[in-house]
N, C-alpha and C positions, 0 to 999 in steps of 0.2 A: 470449569471446575476450579474452585478456589482452595488453595492450601496455604496456610500461614507458615512462614519461616521465621527464623530468629530476627532477621532485619527487614522483613516485608512480607511479600506474598508471591506465590506462583499461581498464575491464572492461565488456564487453557482456554483459548478463544475458540468458539464453535462456528464462527461465521465462515463464509466462503471467500476465497481470494478474489480480488477484483477481477472481473471478467476481461478477457482480451477484447480489444476493439475490433469488431468484424469489419468495419469500414477500412481500417488500416490493412487488414489481411487482403481484402479484395483490391485495394489500391496497389499494394505490393505485387499481387498477382498480375495486375494489368501492366505494371512496369516490366515484369519479366516477359510477358507476351510482347510488349513494346520493344524490348531489347532484341528479341528474336526477329521481330518485324524489321527493325533497323538493320540488323545483320543481313537479312534478305534484301532489303532495299539497297544496301551498299553494293551488293553484287549485281543487282538487276537494273536499277534506275540510273539515270544520269547523275553526275557528280553533285549538281546543285540540289536536286531533290533528296539525295542521300544525306548531304550535309544538313539540310532542313530537318529531315527525320531524326538525325542524331541530335540536333539542337533541341527538338521537342522532347526527346528522351532525357536529356540533361536537365531541362527545366522541370520535367515531371519528377525526376529523382530528387531535385532540390526541394520541391513542394512536399514530397513524401517525407523527407528527413525533417523538415520543419514541423509537419503534423505529428510525426512520431515523437519528437522532442516535447511538443506541447502536451501530448497525451501522457508521456512519461512523467513530466513535471506535475501534472494534475493528479496522478495516481500515487505519487511518491509519499504523501503524508497520510495515506489511508491504510490502517491496520485492522484486519478483521479475522485473521486466522493465525495459528501457531501458538507459541507459549510466550507469555508476558511475565517477566520477573520484575516486580514492582518494589522499589525502595523509596526512601525519603528523597524527593527531588531527582529521581533517576529511574529509568526503566530500560530493560533489555528485551528486545523483541527477537525471539528465536523462531524462524520460519523455515522449515525444511533444511536445517543445517546452516542457514545464513543468519548471522547475528548482527543486530544493529543496536548500538549503545546510544541511548537518548538521555542527555543531561538537560534538566530544566534550569532556566535562569531565574533570577529574582523577579523579573518583569513578566514572566509567563503566567497566564491565568488558565485555570482548569475549570471547565463548566460541564455540567451533565445535561445532555440533550436526549431525552428518552432513556434508552439503555446504552447510549454511546457517550464516550468522553471526548471532549474537544479541548485541545490545547492551543491557545493563541498567544502570540507574543504581545509586547507592550503596545504595539500599534494596532491591535485587534486583527492581525493577519493570521489565518489558520496555519498552524504548523503540522498538527496531527489530528486525525479523527480516528478514534479507536472504538471499534464495535466488535460484535461476536461474543459478548458476555452472555452467560447462561441466564442471568436474571439481573434485576435492578440492584440487588444487594451486592453482587460482585462489582458492578460499576461504582457504587458508592464506596465500597471498601478500597478499590483502586484509587479513587479520588482522595480519600482520607489518608491513605499511605503516602501518596505523592505530595500531599500538603503537610506531611510530618505529624499527623495525628496518630497516636498509638492505637492499635487494635488488640483485643484480647480474645482468647477462646472462651466464650461464655458457656456454651453447651457442647456436650459430647454425645454423639449418637452411638448407642451401644446396641448391636443386633445380636440376638441370641438365637441359635439354631437348635431345634429339637431333634436329637438323634435317637 
């Protein structure tokens, strides 16, 4: 839903938050089971085998942390739900009480891909992908405001009720 304000617009995004990666959940669960197995191995097996089991657990947790970091970095620039306050060269993303202030630089380019806005830097590396707009007009309005083009309220919808 788009509401024009004095200095921009307030847009409520209707998309869903990026889904959690099921693979990371299961890998984390396997590490937990592995930790229990290592604790059991340390009490039952000879020292060399117990140390080997512990080393495997350490390697597994290292791989898990690398995968989690890659996933977090890949999902960091995707915005699809919450409230977006759009102003000239700036937007504020408010999602479940967490606010993120985003300032665009002079080299940033804003393109419209379907009903999504993509913001790339001067090297054409994607910074943000914003989706969840109700329609194409909202995405166009957000793009125009970010680029500094003024918007005006052209039409007013008046609903009358018969009592």
